[in-house]
N, C-alpha and C positions, 0 to 999 in steps of 0.2 A: 563659571557655573551656569550662566545663561546659554553659552554655546553648547553645553552638555546638559541642558535642562531635562530633568526626569531621569538622568543617569548618574551613577556614582562617579565623582571626580576624585581621584586619589589625592591624599594630602601632599604627597611628594610633587605631584603635578602643580598644585596650587603654590607650593613653596617655590618651585622653579620659575613660575611665571611672575610671582610677586617680586622676587629678588634677582631675576634674570640669571639664574644659575650660580649666584654667589651669595647664598643666604648666611645670615649671622647665626651664632650658636643658639640664639633664642628664637629662631624662625618658627618652629612648631608651636611654641607657646604664644608667640605673637599672632600666628595664624588663628589659633583658637580664640584669641581675644577679638580679632577682626570679625570672625564669623559670629561670635556672640553679639557684637554690635550690629552686624547686618540683620541678624534675626529680629532684633528689637525694631529695626527700621523698615522691615519688609514683612509685615503681617499679611495674611491672605484676607479674603473678604469676610471671613468669620472671626478674624483676629488672631488666628493661630500662626506661629512662625512658618515661613515657607522653606527654611533650610533645615534639613535633618541630618544627623550623623549616620553614616552607613559604613560600619567597619572602619578601615583606615582611609576614610574619605568623607565627602559631604555630597548631598543631593539637593538640588533646588527644585521645588515642586511648583508647577504653574497650572492654571486652568486653561482649557481650550480657548484660543483666540487672544491670549495675553501676550504672545510673542510674535512680533511681525514676521520673523523668519518662518515660523510655522504657518502663518496665514499665507505668506508668499508661496510656500511649497504647495499648500492646498489649492490655492487659486491657479497656480501653474499646472498642476495635474488635471484640474477640471477643464481649464482652457485648452490644453493640448488634446484631451479626450474629445472635447466638443469639435475641435478642428478636424480630428481624424474621422469623426462621425459626419462631417459635412455641415455642421451647424456653424457656419463661418461667422455670421454677424454676431451671434452669441459668444463665440470663442474670442472675437476681437474685443468685446466688452470685458470679458473675464480676464484676458491677458493684460489689457490696459489697466484694469483694477490691480492686478498683481504688481505691475511696474509703478503704479502710483504710491505704493507703500515705501518706495525707496527714498531715502534722504541721505545723500552722500555715500561713502563707502561703509561696508559693514565693519563694526568694531574698530572704527578708525582711531578712536582715542586709546585703544588697548591693542596695538597691532601684534604683540607677542602672544596674546591670550589664545587665539584660535586660528592659526594660519590655514589649516586644512578646511575648516568651515568657511573662512573668508574666501578661499579659492573656489570652493564648491558653489557658494552663493553668487560670486561674480560670474562664473562660467554659466550657471543656470540663468542669470539675468541676461547674458548675451544671447542664449538660446531663445529665451522668451521674447526679446526684442526682435529677433529674426522671425519667430513664429508669428508675432503680431503683424510684422510687415508683410509676411506671406498672406495672412488673412486679409489685410487691407488691399493688397494687390488683387486678390480674388474678388473683392467687393468693388473693384473698379476705381480705387482711390489712388491711381498711379501718379497724378499730379500732386496730390496732397502729401505723399510720402517722400518726395524727392529731397526735401531739406533734411529729413531724418536720415535718409540713406547716405547723403553726403557726409553728414556728421559721423555716421557709423563707419563708413569706409575710411574716413580720416583717422578715427580713433583705433580701428581694428583693421589695418590695411592687409593683413595676411589671411583674413577670413574670406573665402571665396563667395559664400552665399550672399552677403550684402552687396558685393560687386555685381553678381548675377541679377539680384533684385533691382539694383540701380540701372543696369543695362535694359532690363525689361520695362521698368517704369519710364525711362527716357524714350524707348521705342514706342511704347503705347501713347506717350504724350506728343508724338509727332516729331521727336528729336533724334532721328536715326543716326545722324553724324555724331552726336554727342554720345550715343550709346556705343558706337564703335570706338570712340575716343576713350571711353571708360574701360573697354577691354584692353586697349593698349596700355592704359595706366596700370591695371592689375598685372598685366604681363610683365611690365618693367619692374614693378615692385617685387613680385615673386622671384624673378630672375636675379635681381640685385641682392635681395635679402636671403634667399634660400637656394638659389641656383637651380630652380625648377620652373617648368612651364605650368600654366593653369591646367586644371583637371579636365577630364573628358566632357563633363556636363557643361561647363562654362564655355569650352571650345565649341561644342555643338550649338549652344545658344548664339555664339558669335557668328557661326556659319549661317544660321537661320536668319539673323538680322542682316547679314551681307546679302542673302538671297531675298530679302524683303518678304519673309514668310508671314503672310497675313494671318495665319492661324495663331500667331503670338498675340494677336489682339483679343483673343478669347481668354476666358478664365482657365488657368492652368494649375496643375498640382505643384507641390513643392519642387523648387528648381534643382536642388542638389541633395543627394543623400548625405546624412551626417554620419 
């Protein structure tokens, strides 16, 4: 109900999740009892039940700001808009605030309840992490982001943007040899796991580092298209 807050969740869907596709004959009656108990325990600020019947399903009603996922979406949209408008320092603060809402994996105690929403949130979190690192690189925090980038490239070794960000951060930190080494790492990973070479943008960055292109020391736009 939280994953679909504000929308009707069909009774059949709730039954499938609760009994993992093998419901007892009394499943529907049991579900109605469970919802009745939830209504009693989840009043809104005025004391009214939050869960309402909607045809052959139920709807959970929330006020703005009550669901972290909604707040995360709103902060993400604002931060990415600020980044696109060139308000980099403000964007970095907004995107960091979005990531600060996270505590573990989404819906980790009920993994069967909302797999598509879980996948959406996890992918958006990855994009926000990359956007925040882009912003911090723009702000000259190349040394400060190195540890975060090493963690990210270890956790998501097939995503090219964090590798490119790591290469740039290392180069700007005066660690050109390590930047070139990072390229060799991503090359080997992509070849071993997917049988492909790195994309054009990261190869171009590699050539510029090889050529000791000093313009890489200046603030640059996003390194790779998504």
